[in-house]
C-alpha positions as CSV (number, residue, x, y, z in Angstrom):
1,M,-3.8,36.9,-45.4
2,A,-3.9,38.5,-48.6
3,P,-7.6,37.6,-49.4
4,N,-8.5,39.3,-46.2
5,R,-6.7,42.5,-47.2
6,E,-8.6,42.5,-50.6
7,K,-11.8,42.1,-49.2
8,K,-11.2,44.9,-46.6
9,I,-10.3,47.2,-49.5
10,Y,-13.2,46.3,-51.6
11,L,-15.5,47.0,-48.3
12,S,-13.8,50.2,-47.9
13,V,-14.1,51.4,-51.4
14,G,-17.9,50.2,-51.5
15,A,-18.6,52.1,-48.3
16,V,-17.1,55.3,-49.9
17,F,-19.3,55.0,-53.0
18,L,-22.5,54.3,-50.7
19,L,-21.5,57.4,-48.7
20,I,-21.2,59.6,-51.7
21,I,-24.6,58.5,-53.1
22,A,-26.2,59.1,-49.8
23,L,-24.8,62.6,-49.6
24,H,-25.9,63.2,-53.0
25,Y,-29.5,62.4,-52.4
26,L,-29.5,64.3,-49.2
27,G,-28.3,67.3,-51.3
28,W,-25.4,67.9,-49.2
29,L,-22.9,67.7,-52.2
30,S,-24.8,70.3,-54.5
31,A,-22.1,73.0,-54.2
32,V,-19.4,70.7,-55.1
33,E,-21.2,69.1,-57.9
34,E,-21.8,72.6,-59.4
35,K,-18.3,73.4,-59.4
36,I,-17.3,70.1,-61.0
37,R,-20.0,70.8,-63.9
38,I,-18.8,74.5,-64.3
39,T,-15.2,73.1,-64.7
40,G,-16.1,70.5,-67.0
41,L,-18.3,72.2,-69.4
42,P,-15.8,73.4,-71.9
43,I,-14.3,69.9,-72.0
44,L,-18.0,68.3,-72.4
45,G,-18.7,71.0,-75.2
46,S,-15.5,70.1,-77.1
47,I,-16.2,66.2,-76.8
48,N,-19.8,66.9,-78.1
49,G,-18.5,69.2,-80.9
50,I,-15.9,66.3,-82.2
51,S,-18.8,63.8,-81.8
52,I,-21.1,65.7,-84.2
53,K,-18.3,66.6,-86.6
54,I,-17.3,62.7,-86.8
55,G,-21.2,62.0,-87.1
56,D,-21.4,64.5,-90.0
57,N,-18.3,63.4,-91.9
58,Y,-17.8,59.8,-91.6
59,Q,-20.0,56.9,-92.2
60,F,-19.7,53.3,-90.7
61,F,-20.0,50.5,-93.3
62,K,-21.3,46.8,-92.6
63,N,-19.4,45.1,-95.2
64,R,-16.8,45.9,-98.2
65,D,-19.4,46.1,-100.9
66,D,-20.9,49.0,-99.0
67,F,-17.6,50.8,-98.5
68,I,-16.8,50.5,-102.2
69,A,-20.2,51.8,-103.4
70,A,-19.8,54.7,-101.3
71,Y,-16.5,55.4,-102.4
72,E,-17.5,55.3,-106.2
73,K,-20.5,57.6,-105.4
74,N,-18.0,60.1,-103.6
75,I,-15.6,60.0,-106.7
76,S,-18.8,60.4,-109.1
77,N,-20.2,63.6,-107.1
78,R,-16.6,65.2,-107.0
79,E,-16.4,64.8,-110.9
80,E,-19.8,66.2,-111.3
81,S,-19.0,69.3,-109.2
82,E,-15.9,69.8,-111.1
83,V,-17.7,69.7,-114.3
84,L,-20.4,72.2,-112.8
85,T,-17.6,74.5,-111.7
86,A,-16.0,74.5,-115.1
87,D,-19.3,75.2,-116.8
88,V,-20.1,78.1,-114.5
89,K,-16.7,79.5,-115.2
90,R,-17.1,79.1,-119.0
91,F,-20.6,80.5,-119.1
92,S,-19.5,83.4,-116.9
93,E,-16.8,84.3,-119.5
94,E,-18.9,84.0,-122.6
95,N,-21.5,86.3,-121.1
96,A,-18.9,88.8,-120.0
97,E,-17.6,88.8,-123.8
98,L,-20.9,89.2,-125.2
99,R,-21.6,92.3,-122.8
100,R,-18.6,93.7,-124.1
101,Q,-19.6,93.3,-127.7
102,L,-23.0,94.8,-127.0
103,N,-21.5,97.7,-125.3
104,Y,-19.4,98.2,-128.5
105,F,-22.4,98.7,-130.7
106,Q,-24.4,100.8,-128.5
107,T,-22.0,103.4,-129.7
108,H,-21.3,102.3,-133.2
109,T,-23.8,101.7,-136.0
110,Q,-22.3,99.0,-138.2
111,T,-24.6,96.2,-139.2
112,H,-23.3,93.0,-137.7
113,L,-24.0,89.5,-136.9
114,L,-23.0,87.4,-133.8
115,A,-21.3,84.0,-134.3
116,N,-20.0,81.2,-132.3
117,V,-16.7,79.7,-133.0
118,V,-17.1,76.1,-133.9
119,G,-13.6,74.9,-134.9
120,K,-10.1,75.5,-135.8
121,E,-8.4,75.1,-139.1
122,L,-5.7,72.6,-138.8
123,I,-4.2,72.7,-142.3
124,S,-0.3,73.5,-142.2
125,S,0.6,76.6,-140.3
126,D,-2.7,78.4,-141.2
127,Q,-4.3,80.3,-138.3
128,S,-7.8,80.5,-138.7
129,I,-10.9,79.8,-136.8
130,I,-14.5,78.5,-138.2
131,I,-17.9,80.2,-137.3
132,D,-21.4,78.9,-137.4
133,R,-22.5,81.7,-139.8
134,G,-22.4,81.7,-143.5
135,S,-23.7,83.1,-146.9
136,N,-27.2,82.0,-145.9
137,D,-26.8,84.5,-143.1
138,G,-25.5,87.5,-145.4
139,L,-21.8,86.9,-144.9
140,S,-19.3,87.3,-147.6
141,E,-15.3,87.3,-148.2
142,G,-13.5,90.3,-146.6
143,D,-16.1,90.9,-143.8
144,P,-14.1,91.9,-140.6
145,A,-14.7,89.9,-137.5
146,I,-14.2,91.6,-134.0
147,I,-14.5,90.9,-130.2
148,G,-14.9,92.9,-127.1
149,N,-15.0,96.9,-127.4
150,G,-13.9,96.8,-131.0
151,I,-11.0,94.4,-131.3
152,L,-10.3,93.2,-134.7
153,I,-9.2,89.5,-134.6
154,G,-9.3,88.8,-138.5
155,K,-11.1,88.6,-141.7
156,I,-13.6,86.1,-143.3
157,F,-11.5,84.6,-146.4
158,K,-14.0,81.7,-147.1
159,V,-17.6,81.4,-147.0
160,E,-19.9,78.3,-147.1
161,K,-23.7,78.4,-146.7
162,S,-23.6,77.7,-143.0
163,I,-20.2,78.3,-142.0
164,S,-17.6,80.8,-142.6
165,F,-13.5,80.6,-142.3
166,I,-11.9,83.7,-140.5
167,R,-8.1,84.2,-141.2
168,L,-6.5,85.7,-137.9
169,L,-4.3,88.6,-137.8
170,N,-1.5,86.3,-136.8
171,D,-1.7,84.2,-139.9
172,N,1.3,84.7,-142.2
173,T,-0.7,85.7,-145.0
174,S,-2.7,88.2,-143.2
175,R,-2.3,92.0,-144.4
176,V,-4.1,94.7,-142.6
177,G,-3.7,98.5,-142.9
178,S,-3.1,100.0,-139.8
179,T,-2.3,103.4,-138.0
180,I,-0.4,104.0,-134.7
181,L,-2.0,106.5,-132.5
182,N,1.1,108.7,-132.0
183,H,1.8,112.3,-133.0
184,D,2.3,111.5,-136.6
185,K,-0.7,108.8,-136.9
186,S,1.8,106.9,-138.3
187,L,0.7,104.6,-141.3
188,G,1.7,101.0,-142.0
189,V,0.8,97.3,-142.6
190,I,0.0,94.7,-139.7
191,E,1.4,91.3,-140.9
192,G,1.0,87.9,-139.1
193,G,4.2,85.7,-138.3
194,F,3.0,82.0,-138.6
195,G,0.7,82.4,-135.3
196,I,3.8,83.5,-133.3
197,S,3.6,87.5,-133.5
198,L,2.3,90.6,-135.3
199,K,4.6,92.9,-137.3
200,M,3.9,96.3,-138.3
201,N,5.8,97.2,-141.6
202,L,6.4,100.1,-144.1
203,I,6.4,102.6,-141.1
204,P,8.0,106.0,-142.5
205,R,11.7,106.1,-140.9
206,D,11.4,109.7,-139.5
207,E,8.3,109.3,-137.5
208,I,8.4,108.8,-133.7
209,I,7.0,105.6,-132.4
210,L,7.2,104.8,-128.8
211,V,6.3,101.4,-126.9
212,N,2.8,100.9,-125.7
213,D,1.4,103.2,-128.6
214,Q,-1.9,101.7,-129.7
215,V,-2.3,100.2,-133.2
216,V,-5.7,100.5,-134.8
217,T,-7.0,99.9,-138.4
218,S,-6.4,102.7,-140.7
219,G,-9.7,102.5,-142.9
220,L,-8.0,102.5,-146.0
221,E,-9.1,99.2,-146.9
222,E,-12.4,98.0,-148.4
223,K,-14.8,96.7,-145.7
224,T,-12.5,97.5,-142.7
225,P,-13.5,100.7,-140.9
226,R,-10.9,102.7,-139.1
227,G,-10.1,102.4,-135.5
228,L,-10.8,99.0,-134.6
229,L,-8.1,98.2,-132.1
230,I,-5.3,95.8,-133.2
231,G,-2.8,95.9,-130.3
232,N,0.1,97.9,-128.7
233,I,3.7,98.5,-129.9
234,A,5.9,96.4,-128.0
235,E,9.4,96.9,-129.8
236,V,10.6,99.3,-132.6
237,E,13.3,98.3,-135.1
238,N,14.6,101.1,-137.2
239,E,17.6,100.3,-139.1
240,P,19.8,103.0,-140.5
241,Y,20.1,101.2,-143.9
242,K,16.4,100.4,-144.4
243,P,13.8,102.8,-146.0
244,F,11.2,102.2,-143.6
245,Q,11.2,101.2,-139.8
246,Q,8.9,98.2,-138.3
247,A,7.6,97.3,-134.9
248,V,6.5,94.1,-133.1
249,V,2.9,94.5,-132.0
250,T,1.4,92.8,-129.0
251,P,-2.2,91.7,-129.9
252,A,-4.8,93.1,-127.9
253,T,-6.5,89.8,-127.2
254,D,-5.3,86.1,-127.0
255,Y,-6.6,84.5,-130.6
256,S,-6.5,81.0,-128.9
257,K,-9.3,81.7,-126.5
258,I,-12.0,83.2,-128.7
259,S,-15.4,81.7,-128.3
260,S,-17.6,84.0,-130.1
261,V,-17.3,86.9,-132.7
262,S,-19.2,89.7,-134.2
263,V,-18.8,90.0,-138.0
264,L,-19.3,93.6,-139.5
265,I,-21.5,93.3,-142.7
266,I,-20.4,96.4,-144.7
267,K,-21.7,96.5,-147.9
């Protein structure tokens, strides 16, 4: 009994399919088919988009070795991309610094020499950098080094034929005559603090100093012109029992990130 029933079902389904096929070829189902296509287009489009995305981003591998080779190639490409990105960023920063130095010398007539930082002095607590210019290039001890739009970062204290050593302002042995750009044009001496800070000492007690006042070179030292920027007043210390007041100074630049300098050659 059951086999006859299944047979009747198969025959009925087959007859329906044959009828649909016949109606399709006769064109009687055109309107219905059009509505079905319009309704299904968004779904078909989404499926096609997913298919393309999968095809663009995934690769099927025949064996384990192919998979490992593709994985290693992907890692290598990513590393190369990261290195390239880092190089572009570094070159961009260096070019921006060179432009700032060139802008400074468009309005200042000092003789100068551009140099690259090639190392740092690592002896004890010294804060100094090494540049790729020396006595063969006309440099000598005491020449000031600047970056950007006239920011003093230190002075040369040792010269060899092809390299020179610059003592940074935050070195504990650094001393630079300075002026605060306040009403009194207060004079003092900038001293380094073992690479940690800058302090301006020997400031007259009765002169008014404000936070954010700019500090520049005083021009009272040999080879160091007036007006080179050093930094800004961050804190004032005026003790009643001391003959002078002093101030903590925030440097105008980060000395640890210097890549090139301009050395002023003043005879």
